[in-house]
SEFIZA-3560 file (N, C-alpha, C; in Angstrom, 3 decimals):
REM SEFIZA-3560
<numar><xx>0.861</xx><yy>-1.136</yy><zz>-0.035</zz><atom>N</atom></numar>
<numar><xx>0.002</xx><yy>0.011</yy><zz>0.013</zz><atom>CA</atom></numar>
<numar><xx>0.911</xx><yy>1.213</yy><zz>-0.029</zz><atom>C</atom></numar>
<numar><xx>0.593</xx><yy>2.197</yy><zz>-0.878</zz><atom>N</atom></numar>
<numar><xx>1.313</xx><yy>3.403</yy><zz>-0.975</zz><atom>CA</atom></numar>
<numar><xx>0.755</xx><yy>4.369</yy><zz>0.111</zz><atom>C</atom></numar>
<numar><xx>1.691</xx><yy>5.046</yy><zz>0.799</zz><atom>N</atom></numar>
<numar><xx>1.348</xx><yy>5.963</yy><zz>1.785</zz><atom>CA</atom></numar>
<numar><xx>1.457</xx><yy>7.414</yy><zz>1.300</zz><atom>C</atom></numar>
<numar><xx>2.368</xx><yy>7.532</yy><zz>0.253</zz><atom>N</atom></numar>
<numar><xx>2.727</xx><yy>8.847</yy><zz>-0.276</zz><atom>CA</atom></numar>
<numar><xx>1.642</xx><yy>9.335</yy><zz>-1.220</zz><atom>C</atom></numar>
<numar><xx>1.652</xx><yy>10.606</yy><zz>-1.489</zz><atom>N</atom></numar>
<numar><xx>0.739</xx><yy>11.208</yy><zz>-2.485</zz><atom>CA</atom></numar>
<numar><xx>1.460</xx><yy>11.388</yy><zz>-3.816</zz><atom>C</atom></numar>
<numar><xx>2.491</xx><yy>10.530</yy><zz>-4.048</zz><atom>N</atom></numar>
<numar><xx>3.312</xx><yy>10.615</yy><zz>-5.283</zz><atom>CA</atom></numar>
<numar><xx>2.360</xx><yy>10.215</yy><zz>-6.474</zz><atom>C</atom></numar>
<numar><xx>2.462</xx><yy>10.840</yy><zz>-7.605</zz><atom>N</atom></numar>
<numar><xx>1.656</xx><yy>10.414</yy><zz>-8.751</zz><atom>CA</atom></numar>
<numar><xx>2.137</xx><yy>9.128</yy><zz>-9.284</zz><atom>C</atom></numar>
<numar><xx>1.232</xx><yy>8.296</yy><zz>-9.731</zz><atom>N</atom></numar>
<numar><xx>1.621</xx><yy>6.987</yy><zz>-10.312</zz><atom>CA</atom></numar>
<numar><xx>2.517</xx><yy>7.186</yy><zz>-11.486</zz><atom>C</atom></numar>
<numar><xx>3.459</xx><yy>6.268</yy><zz>-11.738</zz><atom>N</atom></numar>
<numar><xx>4.320</xx><yy>6.444</yy><zz>-12.961</zz><atom>CA</atom></numar>
<numar><xx>3.488</xx><yy>6.043</yy><zz>-14.142</zz><atom>C</atom></numar>
<numar><xx>3.789</xx><yy>6.659</yy><zz>-15.285</zz><atom>N</atom></numar>
<numar><xx>3.169</xx><yy>6.416</yy><zz>-16.503</zz><atom>CA</atom></numar>
<numar><xx>3.769</xx><yy>5.261</yy><zz>-17.263</zz><atom>C</atom></numar>
<numar><xx>3.101</xx><yy>4.363</yy><zz>-17.790</zz><atom>N</atom></numar>
<numar><xx>3.620</xx><yy>3.274</yy><zz>-18.603</zz><atom>CA</atom></numar>
<numar><xx>3.264</xx><yy>3.546</yy><zz>-19.973</zz><atom>C</atom></numar>
<numar><xx>4.186</xx><yy>3.144</yy><zz>-20.875</zz><atom>N</atom></numar>
<numar><xx>3.922</xx><yy>3.285</yy><zz>-22.383</zz><atom>CA</atom></numar>
<numar><xx>3.502</xx><yy>1.986</yy><zz>-22.931</zz><atom>C</atom></numar>
<numar><xx>2.339</xx><yy>2.031</yy><zz>-23.633</zz><atom>N</atom></numar>
<numar><xx>1.928</xx><yy>0.812</yy><zz>-24.202</zz><atom>CA</atom></numar>
<numar><xx>2.442</xx><yy>0.598</yy><zz>-25.636</zz><atom>C</atom></numar>
<numar><xx>2.092</xx><yy>-0.457</yy><zz>-26.293</zz><atom>N</atom></numar>
<numar><xx>2.683</xx><yy>-0.837</yy><zz>-27.592</zz><atom>CA</atom></numar>
<numar><xx>2.315</xx><yy>0.176</yy><zz>-28.681</zz><atom>C</atom></numar>
<numar><xx>1.234</xx><yy>0.902</yy><zz>-28.521</zz><atom>N</atom></numar>
<numar><xx>0.793</xx><yy>1.874</yy><zz>-29.537</zz><atom>CA</atom></numar>
<numar><xx>1.318</xx><yy>3.262</yy><zz>-29.209</zz><atom>C</atom></numar>
<numar><xx>2.159</xx><yy>3.349</yy><zz>-28.192</zz><atom>N</atom></numar>
<numar><xx>2.681</xx><yy>4.668</yy><zz>-27.914</zz><atom>CA</atom></numar>
<numar><xx>1.900</xx><yy>5.460</yy><zz>-26.912</zz><atom>C</atom></numar>
<numar><xx>0.791</xx><yy>4.989</yy><zz>-26.471</zz><atom>N</atom></numar>
<numar><xx>-0.084</xx><yy>5.727</yy><zz>-25.492</zz><atom>CA</atom></numar>
<numar><xx>0.523</xx><yy>5.585</yy><zz>-24.124</zz><atom>C</atom></numar>
<numar><xx>0.129</xx><yy>6.404</yy><zz>-23.258</zz><atom>N</atom></numar>
<numar><xx>0.492</xx><yy>6.364</yy><zz>-21.859</zz><atom>CA</atom></numar>
<numar><xx>-0.618</xx><yy>5.993</yy><zz>-20.967</zz><atom>C</atom></numar>
<numar><xx>-0.327</xx><yy>5.253</yy><zz>-19.893</zz><atom>N</atom></numar>
<numar><xx>-1.400</xx><yy>4.882</yy><zz>-18.993</zz><atom>CA</atom></numar>
<numar><xx>-0.768</xx><yy>4.699</yy><zz>-17.616</zz><atom>C</atom></numar>
<numar><xx>-1.462</xx><yy>4.845</yy><zz>-16.544</zz><atom>N</atom></numar>
<numar><xx>-0.968</xx><yy>4.599</yy><zz>-15.190</zz><atom>CA</atom></numar>
<numar><xx>-0.924</xx><yy>3.174</yy><zz>-14.890</zz><atom>C</atom></numar>
<numar><xx>-0.260</xx><yy>2.781</yy><zz>-13.890</zz><atom>N</atom></numar>
<numar><xx>-0.108</xx><yy>1.411</yy><zz>-13.479</zz><atom>CA</atom></numar>
<numar><xx>-1.529</xx><yy>0.809</yy><zz>-13.157</zz><atom>C</atom></numar>
<numar><xx>-2.356</xx><yy>1.607</yy><zz>-12.478</zz><atom>N</atom></numar>
<numar><xx>-3.712</xx><yy>1.086</yy><zz>-12.112</zz><atom>CA</atom></numar>
<numar><xx>-4.523</xx><yy>0.839</yy><zz>-13.413</zz><atom>C</atom></numar>
<numar><xx>-4.386</xx><yy>1.746</yy><zz>-14.406</zz><atom>N</atom></numar>
<numar><xx>-5.097</xx><yy>1.458</yy><zz>-15.709</zz><atom>CA</atom></numar>
<numar><xx>-4.626</xx><yy>0.221</yy><zz>-16.367</zz><atom>C</atom></numar>
<numar><xx>-3.296</xx><yy>-0.021</yy><zz>-16.251</zz><atom>N</atom></numar>
<numar><xx>-2.688</xx><yy>-1.249</yy><zz>-16.862</zz><atom>CA</atom></numar>
<numar><xx>-3.295</xx><yy>-2.469</yy><zz>-16.240</zz><atom>C</atom></numar>
<numar><xx>-3.291</xx><yy>-2.476</yy><zz>-14.848</zz><atom>N</atom></numar>
<numar><xx>-3.835</xx><yy>-3.591</yy><zz>-14.158</zz><atom>CA</atom></numar>
<numar><xx>-5.343</xx><yy>-3.836</yy><zz>-14.523</zz><atom>C</atom></numar>
<numar><xx>-6.161</xx><yy>-2.733</yy><zz>-14.560</zz><atom>N</atom></numar>
<numar><xx>-7.520</xx><yy>-2.907</yy><zz>-14.951</zz><atom>CA</atom></numar>
<numar><xx>-7.670</xx><yy>-3.468</yy><zz>-16.399</zz><atom>C</atom></numar>
<numar><xx>-6.805</xx><yy>-3.045</yy><zz>-17.271</zz><atom>N</atom></numar>
<numar><xx>-6.903</xx><yy>-3.522</yy><zz>-18.652</zz><atom>CA</atom></numar>
<numar><xx>-6.527</xx><yy>-5.042</yy><zz>-18.678</zz><atom>C</atom></numar>
<numar><xx>-5.484</xx><yy>-5.417</yy><zz>-17.978</zz><atom>N</atom></numar>
<numar><xx>-5.169</xx><yy>-6.856</yy><zz>-17.949</zz><atom>CA</atom></numar>
<numar><xx>-6.270</xx><yy>-7.701</yy><zz>-17.421</zz><atom>C</atom></numar>
<numar><xx>-6.899</xx><yy>-7.193</yy><zz>-16.276</zz><atom>N</atom></numar>
<numar><xx>-8.026</xx><yy>-7.921</yy><zz>-15.632</zz><atom>CA</atom></numar>
<numar><xx>-9.155</xx><yy>-8.135</yy><zz>-16.623</zz><atom>C</atom></numar>
<numar><xx>-9.417</xx><yy>-6.961</yy><zz>-17.313</zz><atom>N</atom></numar>
<numar><xx>-10.548</xx><yy>-7.028</yy><zz>-18.330</zz><atom>CA</atom></numar>
<numar><xx>-10.237</xx><yy>-8.112</yy><zz>-19.410</zz><atom>C</atom></numar>
<numar><xx>-9.003</xx><yy>-8.107</yy><zz>-19.894</zz><atom>N</atom></numar>
<numar><xx>-8.627</xx><yy>-9.055</yy><zz>-20.923</zz><atom>CA</atom></numar>
<numar><xx>-8.724</xx><yy>-10.517</yy><zz>-20.381</zz><atom>C</atom></numar>
<numar><xx>-8.273</xx><yy>-10.716</yy><zz>-19.104</zz><atom>N</atom></numar>
<numar><xx>-8.429</xx><yy>-12.075</yy><zz>-18.601</zz><atom>CA</atom></numar>
<numar><xx>-9.832</xx><yy>-12.515</yy><zz>-18.457</zz><atom>C</atom></numar>
<numar><xx>-10.767</xx><yy>-11.652</yy><zz>-18.085</zz><atom>N</atom></numar>
<numar><xx>-12.151</xx><yy>-11.930</yy><zz>-17.993</zz><atom>CA</atom></numar>
<numar><xx>-12.659</xx><yy>-12.325</yy><zz>-19.375</zz><atom>C</atom></numar>
<numar><xx>-12.295</xx><yy>-11.492</yy><zz>-20.381</zz><atom>N</atom></numar>
<numar><xx>-12.769</xx><yy>-11.746</yy><zz>-21.731</zz><atom>CA</atom></numar>
<numar><xx>-12.259</xx><yy>-13.086</yy><zz>-22.294</zz><atom>C</atom></numar>
<numar><xx>-10.910</xx><yy>-13.335</yy><zz>-22.061</zz><atom>N</atom></numar>
<numar><xx>-10.438</xx><yy>-14.641</yy><zz>-22.482</zz><atom>CA</atom></numar>
<numar><xx>-11.059</xx><yy>-15.774</yy><zz>-21.767</zz><atom>C</atom></numar>
<numar><xx>-11.395</xx><yy>-15.645</yy><zz>-20.510</zz><atom>N</atom></numar>
<numar><xx>-12.001</xx><yy>-16.721</yy><zz>-19.750</zz><atom>CA</atom></numar>
<numar><xx>-13.401</xx><yy>-16.955</yy><zz>-20.309</zz><atom>C</atom></numar>
<numar><xx>-14.159</xx><yy>-15.873</yy><zz>-20.693</zz><atom>N</atom></numar>
<numar><xx>-15.493</xx><yy>-16.038</yy><zz>-21.242</zz><atom>CA</atom></numar>
<numar><xx>-15.390</xx><yy>-16.881</yy><zz>-22.588</zz><atom>C</atom></numar>
<numar><xx>-14.390</xx><yy>-16.507</yy><zz>-23.417</zz><atom>N</atom></numar>
<numar><xx>-14.275</xx><yy>-17.201</yy><zz>-24.651</zz><atom>CA</atom></numar>
<numar><xx>-13.934</xx><yy>-18.574</yy><zz>-24.436</zz><atom>C</atom></numar>
<numar><xx>-13.053</xx><yy>-18.910</yy><zz>-23.543</zz><atom>N</atom></numar>
<numar><xx>-12.732</xx><yy>-20.305</yy><zz>-23.272</zz><atom>CA</atom></numar>
<numar><xx>-13.885</xx><yy>-21.060</yy><zz>-22.766</zz><atom>C</atom></numar>
<numar><xx>-14.714</xx><yy>-20.466</yy><zz>-21.770</zz><atom>N</atom></numar>
<numar><xx>-15.872</xx><yy>-21.134</yy><zz>-21.279</zz><atom>CA</atom></numar>
<numar><xx>-16.886</xx><yy>-21.414</yy><zz>-22.353</zz><atom>C</atom></numar>
<numar><xx>-17.101</xx><yy>-20.366</yy><zz>-23.268</zz><atom>N</atom></numar>
<numar><xx>-18.063</xx><yy>-20.492</yy><zz>-24.355</zz><atom>CA</atom></numar>
<numar><xx>-17.589</xx><yy>-21.620</yy><zz>-25.337</zz><atom>C</atom></numar>
<numar><xx>-16.273</xx><yy>-21.663</yy><zz>-25.646</zz><atom>N</atom></numar>
<numar><xx>-15.743</xx><yy>-22.665</yy><zz>-26.532</zz><atom>CA</atom></numar>
<numar><xx>-15.955</xx><yy>-24.057</yy><zz>-25.885</zz><atom>C</atom></numar>
<numar><xx>-15.671</xx><yy>-24.134</yy><zz>-24.620</zz><atom>N</atom></numar>
<numar><xx>-15.905</xx><yy>-25.373</yy><zz>-23.890</zz><atom>CA</atom></numar>
<numar><xx>-17.343</xx><yy>-25.891</yy><zz>-23.999</zz><atom>C</atom></numar>
<numar><xx>-18.235</xx><yy>-24.960</yy><zz>-23.759</zz><atom>N</atom></numar>
<numar><xx>-19.741</xx><yy>-25.303</yy><zz>-23.812</zz><atom>CA</atom></numar>
<numar><xx>-20.121</xx><yy>-25.702</yy><zz>-25.243</zz><atom>C</atom></numar>
<numar><xx>-19.608</xx><yy>-25.048</yy><zz>-26.228</zz><atom>N</atom></numar>
<numar><xx>-19.977</xx><yy>-25.359</yy><zz>-27.627</zz><atom>CA</atom></numar>
<numar><xx>-19.365</xx><yy>-26.757</yy><zz>-27.944</zz><atom>C</atom></numar>
<numar><xx>-18.137</xx><yy>-27.029</yy><zz>-27.529</zz><atom>N</atom></numar>
<numar><xx>-17.508</xx><yy>-28.321</yy><zz>-27.786</zz><atom>CA</atom></numar>
<numar><xx>-18.339</xx><yy>-29.381</yy><zz>-27.143</zz><atom>C</atom></numar>
<numar><xx>-18.799</xx><yy>-29.230</yy><zz>-25.907</zz><atom>N</atom></numar>
<numar><xx>-19.633</xx><yy>-30.204</yy><zz>-25.200</zz><atom>CA</atom></numar>
<numar><xx>-20.886</xx><yy>-30.492</yy><zz>-25.931</zz><atom>C</atom></numar>
<numar><xx>-21.506</xx><yy>-29.350</yy><zz>-26.463</zz><atom>N</atom></numar>
<numar><xx>-22.841</xx><yy>-29.556</yy><zz>-27.237</zz><atom>CA</atom></numar>
<numar><xx>-22.518</xx><yy>-30.304</yy><zz>-28.431</zz><atom>C</atom></numar>
<numar><xx>-21.500</xx><yy>-29.970</yy><zz>-29.119</zz><atom>N</atom></numar>
<numar><xx>-21.179</xx><yy>-30.667</yy><zz>-30.411</zz><atom>CA</atom></numar>
<numar><xx>-20.947</xx><yy>-32.163</yy><zz>-30.106</zz><atom>C</atom></numar>
<numar><xx>-20.305</xx><yy>-32.543</yy><zz>-29.024</zz><atom>N</atom></numar>
<numar><xx>-20.089</xx><yy>-33.956</yy><zz>-28.618</zz><atom>CA</atom></numar>
<numar><xx>-21.435</xx><yy>-34.602</yy><zz>-28.416</zz><atom>C</atom></numar>
<numar><xx>-22.321</xx><yy>-33.928</yy><zz>-27.682</zz><atom>N</atom></numar>
<numar><xx>-23.587</xx><yy>-34.525</yy><zz>-27.365</zz><atom>CA</atom></numar>
<numar><xx>-24.473</xx><yy>-34.760</yy><zz>-28.649</zz><atom>C</atom></numar>
<numar><xx>-24.379</xx><yy>-33.772</yy><zz>-29.549</zz><atom>N</atom></numar>
<numar><xx>-25.129</xx><yy>-33.917</yy><zz>-30.748</zz><atom>CA</atom></numar>
<numar><xx>-24.553</xx><yy>-35.030</yy><zz>-31.641</zz><atom>C</atom></numar>
<numar><xx>-23.237</xx><yy>-35.133</yy><zz>-31.643</zz><atom>N</atom></numar>
<numar><xx>-22.653</xx><yy>-36.152</yy><zz>-32.444</zz><atom>CA</atom></numar>
<numar><xx>-22.931</xx><yy>-37.602</yy><zz>-31.878</zz><atom>C</atom></numar>
<numar><xx>-23.140</xx><yy>-37.676</yy><zz>-30.566</zz><atom>N</atom></numar>
<numar><xx>-23.392</xx><yy>-38.946</yy><zz>-29.954</zz><atom>CA</atom></numar>
<numar><xx>-24.771</xx><yy>-39.420</yy><zz>-30.154</zz><atom>C</atom></numar>
<numar><xx>-25.732</xx><yy>-38.501</yy><zz>-30.544</zz><atom>N</atom></numar>
<numar><xx>-27.146</xx><yy>-38.829</yy><zz>-30.857</zz><atom>CA</atom></numar>
<numar><xx>-27.248</xx><yy>-39.572</yy><zz>-32.176</zz><atom>C</atom></numar>
<numar><xx>-28.039</xx><yy>-40.555</yy><zz>-32.341</zz><atom>N</atom></numar>
<numar><xx>-28.165</xx><yy>-41.218</yy><zz>-33.627</zz><atom>CA</atom></numar>
<numar><xx>-28.912</xx><yy>-40.243</yy><zz>-34.535</zz><atom>C</atom></numar>
<numar><xx>-28.544</xx><yy>-40.386</yy><zz>-35.871</zz><atom>N</atom></numar>
<numar><xx>-29.083</xx><yy>-39.409</yy><zz>-36.930</zz><atom>CA</atom></numar>
<numar><xx>-30.560</xx><yy>-39.882</yy><zz>-37.069</zz><atom>C</atom></numar>
<numar><xx>-30.911</xx><yy>-41.156</yy><zz>-36.958</zz><atom>N</atom></numar>
<numar><xx>-32.299</xx><yy>-41.589</yy><zz>-37.139</zz><atom>CA</atom></numar>
<numar><xx>-32.714</xx><yy>-42.192</yy><zz>-35.777</zz><atom>C</atom></numar>
<numar><xx>-33.790</xx><yy>-41.564</yy><zz>-35.279</zz><atom>N</atom></numar>
<numar><xx>-34.360</xx><yy>-42.095</yy><zz>-34.052</zz><atom>CA</atom></numar>
<numar><xx>-35.206</xx><yy>-43.369</yy><zz>-34.299</zz><atom>C</atom></numar>
<numar><xx>-34.643</xx><yy>-44.448</yy><zz>-34.109</zz><atom>N</atom></numar>
<numar><xx>-35.284</xx><yy>-45.725</yy><zz>-34.447</zz><atom>CA</atom></numar>
<numar><xx>-36.492</xx><yy>-45.988</yy><zz>-33.669</zz><atom>C</atom></numar>
<numar><xx>-36.539</xx><yy>-45.452</yy><zz>-32.406</zz><atom>N</atom></numar>
<numar><xx>-37.761</xx><yy>-45.686</yy><zz>-31.581</zz><atom>CA</atom></numar>
<numar><xx>-38.950</xx><yy>-44.984</yy><zz>-32.174</zz><atom>C</atom></numar>
<numar><xx>-38.705</xx><yy>-43.787</yy><zz>-32.744</zz><atom>N</atom></numar>
<numar><xx>-39.858</xx><yy>-43.006</yy><zz>-33.367</zz><atom>CA</atom></numar>
<numar><xx>-40.256</xx><yy>-43.732</yy><zz>-34.645</zz><atom>C</atom></numar>
<numar><xx>-39.154</xx><yy>-44.193</yy><zz>-35.388</zz><atom>N</atom></numar>
<numar><xx>-39.513</xx><yy>-44.855</yy><zz>-36.734</zz><atom>CA</atom></numar>
<numar><xx>-40.344</xx><yy>-46.096</yy><zz>-36.412</zz><atom>C</atom></numar>
<numar><xx>-40.017</xx><yy>-46.883</yy><zz>-35.415</zz><atom>N</atom></numar>
<numar><xx>-40.740</xx><yy>-48.141</yy><zz>-35.067</zz><atom>CA</atom></numar>
<numar><xx>-42.215</xx><yy>-47.848</yy><zz>-34.662</zz><atom>C</atom></numar>
<numar><xx>-42.333</xx><yy>-46.736</yy><zz>-33.871</zz><atom>N</atom></numar>
<numar><xx>-43.725</xx><yy>-46.349</yy><zz>-33.443</zz><atom>CA</atom></numar>
<numar><xx>-44.525</xx><yy>-45.912</yy><zz>-34.654</zz><atom>C</atom></numar>
<numar><xx>-43.940</xx><yy>-45.075</yy><zz>-35.488</zz><atom>N</atom></numar>
<numar><xx>-44.736</xx><yy>-44.660</yy><zz>-36.695</zz><atom>CA</atom></numar>
<numar><xx>-45.099</xx><yy>-45.823</yy><zz>-37.617</zz><atom>C</atom></numar>
<numar><xx>-44.082</xx><yy>-46.723</yy><zz>-37.797</zz><atom>N</atom></numar>
<numar><xx>-44.270</xx><yy>-47.889</yy><zz>-38.588</zz><atom>CA</atom></numar>
<numar><xx>-45.435</xx><yy>-48.723</yy><zz>-38.114</zz><atom>C</atom></numar>
<numar><xx>-45.503</xx><yy>-48.905</yy><zz>-36.771</zz><atom>N</atom></numar>
<numar><xx>-46.597</xx><yy>-49.722</yy><zz>-36.173</zz><atom>CA</atom></numar>
<numar><xx>-48.002</xx><yy>-49.037</yy><zz>-36.374</zz><atom>C</atom></numar>
<numar><xx>-47.962</xx><yy>-47.645</yy><zz>-36.171</zz><atom>N</atom></numar>
<numar><xx>-49.161</xx><yy>-46.924</yy><zz>-36.388</zz><atom>CA</atom></numar>
<numar><xx>-49.699</xx><yy>-47.082</yy><zz>-37.822</zz><atom>C</atom></numar>
<numar><xx>-48.756</xx><yy>-47.005</yy><zz>-38.760</zz><atom>N</atom></numar>
<numar><xx>-49.167</xx><yy>-47.113</yy><zz>-40.206</zz><atom>CA</atom></numar>
<numar><xx>-49.744</xx><yy>-48.491</yy><zz>-40.487</zz><atom>C</atom></numar>
<numar><xx>-49.042</xx><yy>-49.559</yy><zz>-39.966</zz><atom>N</atom></numar>
<numar><xx>-49.486</xx><yy>-50.915</yy><zz>-40.161</zz><atom>CA</atom></numar>
<numar><xx>-50.897</xx><yy>-51.177</yy><zz>-39.571</zz><atom>C</atom></numar>
<numar><xx>-51.146</xx><yy>-50.622</yy><zz>-38.452</zz><atom>N</atom></numar>
<numar><xx>-52.373</xx><yy>-50.832</yy><zz>-37.758</zz><atom>CA</atom></numar>
<numar><xx>-53.478</xx><yy>-49.884</yy><zz>-38.202</zz><atom>C</atom></numar>
<numar><xx>-53.153</xx><yy>-48.958</yy><zz>-39.097</zz><atom>N</atom></numar>
<numar><xx>-54.106</xx><yy>-47.924</yy><zz>-39.516</zz><atom>CA</atom></numar>
<numar><xx>-54.440</xx><yy>-46.978</yy><zz>-38.552</zz><atom>C</atom></numar>
<numar><xx>-53.609</xx><yy>-46.678</yy><zz>-37.582</zz><atom>N</atom></numar>
<numar><xx>-53.868</xx><yy>-45.763</yy><zz>-36.474</zz><atom>CA</atom></numar>
<numar><xx>-53.212</xx><yy>-44.397</yy><zz>-36.677</zz><atom>C</atom></numar>
<numar><xx>-52.430</xx><yy>-44.305</yy><zz>-37.708</zz><atom>N</atom></numar>
<numar><xx>-51.713</xx><yy>-43.041</yy><zz>-37.948</zz><atom>CA</atom></numar>
<numar><xx>-52.660</xx><yy>-41.978</yy><zz>-38.523</zz><atom>C</atom></numar>
<numar><xx>-52.737</xx><yy>-40.886</yy><zz>-37.850</zz><atom>N</atom></numar>
<numar><xx>-53.655</xx><yy>-39.800</yy><zz>-38.252</zz><atom>CA</atom></numar>
<numar><xx>-52.771</xx><yy>-38.505</yy><zz>-38.470</zz><atom>C</atom></numar>
<numar><xx>-53.100</xx><yy>-37.838</yy><zz>-39.553</zz><atom>N</atom></numar>
<numar><xx>-52.373</xx><yy>-36.602</yy><zz>-39.850</zz><atom>CA</atom></numar>
<numar><xx>-53.194</xx><yy>-35.488</yy><zz>-39.311</zz><atom>C</atom></numar>
<numar><xx>-52.591</xx><yy>-34.593</yy><zz>-38.503</zz><atom>N</atom></numar>
<numar><xx>-53.264</xx><yy>-33.437</yy><zz>-38.077</zz><atom>CA</atom></numar>
<numar><xx>-53.125</xx><yy>-32.354</yy><zz>-39.129</zz><atom>C</atom></numar>
<numar><xx>-54.094</xx><yy>-32.226</yy><zz>-39.965</zz><atom>N</atom></numar>
<numar><xx>-54.024</xx><yy>-31.321</yy><zz>-41.146</zz><atom>CA</atom></numar>
<numar><xx>-53.831</xx><yy>-29.925</yy><zz>-40.764</zz><atom>C</atom></numar>
<numar><xx>-54.505</xx><yy>-29.465</yy><zz>-39.720</zz><atom>N</atom></numar>
<numar><xx>-54.324</xx><yy>-28.034</yy><zz>-39.273</zz><atom>CA</atom></numar>
<numar><xx>-52.935</xx><yy>-27.742</yy><zz>-38.862</zz><atom>C</atom></numar>
<numar><xx>-52.331</xx><yy>-28.693</yy><zz>-38.155</zz><atom>N</atom></numar>
<numar><xx>-50.964</xx><yy>-28.556</yy><zz>-37.648</zz><atom>CA</atom></numar>
<numar><xx>-49.973</xx><yy>-28.595</yy><zz>-38.789</zz><atom>C</atom></numar>
<numar><xx>-50.170</xx><yy>-29.482</yy><zz>-39.863</zz><atom>N</atom></numar>
<numar><xx>-49.391</xx><yy>-29.630</yy><zz>-40.954</zz><atom>CA</atom></numar>
<numar><xx>-49.459</xx><yy>-28.281</yy><zz>-41.803</zz><atom>C</atom></numar>
<numar><xx>-50.658</xx><yy>-27.809</yy><zz>-41.964</zz><atom>N</atom></numar>
<numar><xx>-50.783</xx><yy>-26.561</yy><zz>-42.765</zz><atom>CA</atom></numar>
<numar><xx>-50.093</xx><yy>-25.379</yy><zz>-42.036</zz><atom>C</atom></numar>
<numar><xx>-50.154</xx><yy>-25.292</yy><zz>-40.739</zz><atom>N</atom></numar>
<numar><xx>-49.549</xx><yy>-24.195</yy><zz>-40.007</zz><atom>CA</atom></numar>
<numar><xx>-48.030</xx><yy>-24.316</yy><zz>-40.119</zz><atom>C</atom></numar>
<numar><xx>-47.476</xx><yy>-25.524</yy><zz>-39.983</zz><atom>N</atom></numar>
<numar><xx>-46.020</xx><yy>-25.706</yy><zz>-40.159</zz><atom>CA</atom></numar>
<numar><xx>-45.521</xx><yy>-25.300</yy><zz>-41.585</zz><atom>C</atom></numar>
<numar><xx>-46.356</xx><yy>-25.710</yy><zz>-42.621</zz><atom>N</atom></numar>
<numar><xx>-45.966</xx><yy>-25.353</yy><zz>-43.923</zz><atom>CA</atom></numar>
<numar><xx>-46.027</xx><yy>-23.818</yy><zz>-44.185</zz><atom>C</atom></numar>
<numar><xx>-47.020</xx><yy>-23.177</yy><zz>-43.688</zz><atom>N</atom></numar>
<numar><xx>-47.037</xx><yy>-21.699</yy><zz>-43.865</zz><atom>CA</atom></numar>
<numar><xx>-45.972</xx><yy>-21.043</yy><zz>-43.072</zz><atom>C</atom></numar>
<numar><xx>-45.625</xx><yy>-21.506</yy><zz>-41.892</zz><atom>N</atom></numar>
<numar><xx>-44.567</xx><yy>-20.947</yy><zz>-41.047</zz><atom>CA</atom></numar>
<numar><xx>-43.253</xx><yy>-21.114</yy><zz>-41.774</zz><atom>C</atom></numar>
<numar><xx>-43.016</xx><yy>-22.226</yy><zz>-42.322</zz><atom>N</atom></numar>
<numar><xx>-41.740</xx><yy>-22.483</yy><zz>-43.067</zz><atom>CA</atom></numar>
<numar><xx>-41.638</xx><yy>-21.557</yy><zz>-44.273</zz><atom>C</atom></numar>
<numar><xx>-42.743</xx><yy>-21.431</yy><zz>-44.993</zz><atom>N</atom></numar>
<numar><xx>-42.742</xx><yy>-20.598</yy><zz>-46.205</zz><atom>CA</atom></numar>
<numar><xx>-42.512</xx><yy>-19.190</yy><zz>-45.818</zz><atom>C</atom></numar>
<numar><xx>-43.073</xx><yy>-18.628</yy><zz>-44.733</zz><atom>N</atom></numar>
<numar><xx>-42.858</xx><yy>-17.271</yy><zz>-44.321</zz><atom>CA</atom></numar>
<numar><xx>-41.429</xx><yy>-17.087</yy><zz>-43.826</zz><atom>C</atom></numar>
<numar><xx>-40.882</xx><yy>-18.037</yy><zz>-43.108</zz><atom>N</atom></numar>
<numar><xx>-39.531</xx><yy>-17.903</yy><zz>-42.737</zz><atom>CA</atom></numar>
<numar><xx>-38.531</xx><yy>-17.876</yy><zz>-43.790</zz><atom>C</atom></numar>
<numar><xx>-38.768</xx><yy>-18.661</yy><zz>-44.897</zz><atom>N</atom></numar>
<numar><xx>-37.927</xx><yy>-18.597</yy><zz>-46.058</zz><atom>CA</atom></numar>
<numar><xx>-38.063</xx><yy>-17.353</yy><zz>-46.795</zz><atom>C</atom></numar>
<numar><xx>-39.238</xx><yy>-16.766</yy><zz>-46.803</zz><atom>N</atom></numar>
<numar><xx>-39.436</xx><yy>-15.450</yy><zz>-47.480</zz><atom>CA</atom></numar>
<numar><xx>-38.679</xx><yy>-14.274</yy><zz>-46.706</zz><atom>C</atom></numar>
<numar><xx>-38.776</xx><yy>-14.334</yy><zz>-45.456</zz><atom>N</atom></numar>
<numar><xx>-38.152</xx><yy>-13.301</yy><zz>-44.586</zz><atom>CA</atom></numar>
<numar><xx>-36.613</xx><yy>-13.389</yy><zz>-44.486</zz><atom>C</atom></numar>
<numar><xx>-36.082</xx><yy>-14.561</yy><zz>-44.787</zz><atom>N</atom></numar>
<numar><xx>-34.601</xx><yy>-14.658</yy><zz>-44.614</zz><atom>CA</atom></numar>
<numar><xx>-33.928</xx><yy>-14.476</yy><zz>-45.963</zz><atom>C</atom></numar>
//
């Protein structure tokens, strides 16, 4: 802890600017927080990619269920829901 009222020495950065020691410490702290966020985000994205890759591309349980419904004549199409999905997709394509 400094007891004197001496001004803080100025440090020169790579771009030729001057800053105090306290500003330099604050800049380093901010950079460390930013780097940690990026690392954490990358880690989370990598974990999600691994989980997605582990999932089968075809959900065989759903396929089997639908196949059984078709064979037994129990499969019903919700036409209102189908129309809604088709319109939503068409609108999304138009807007993008």
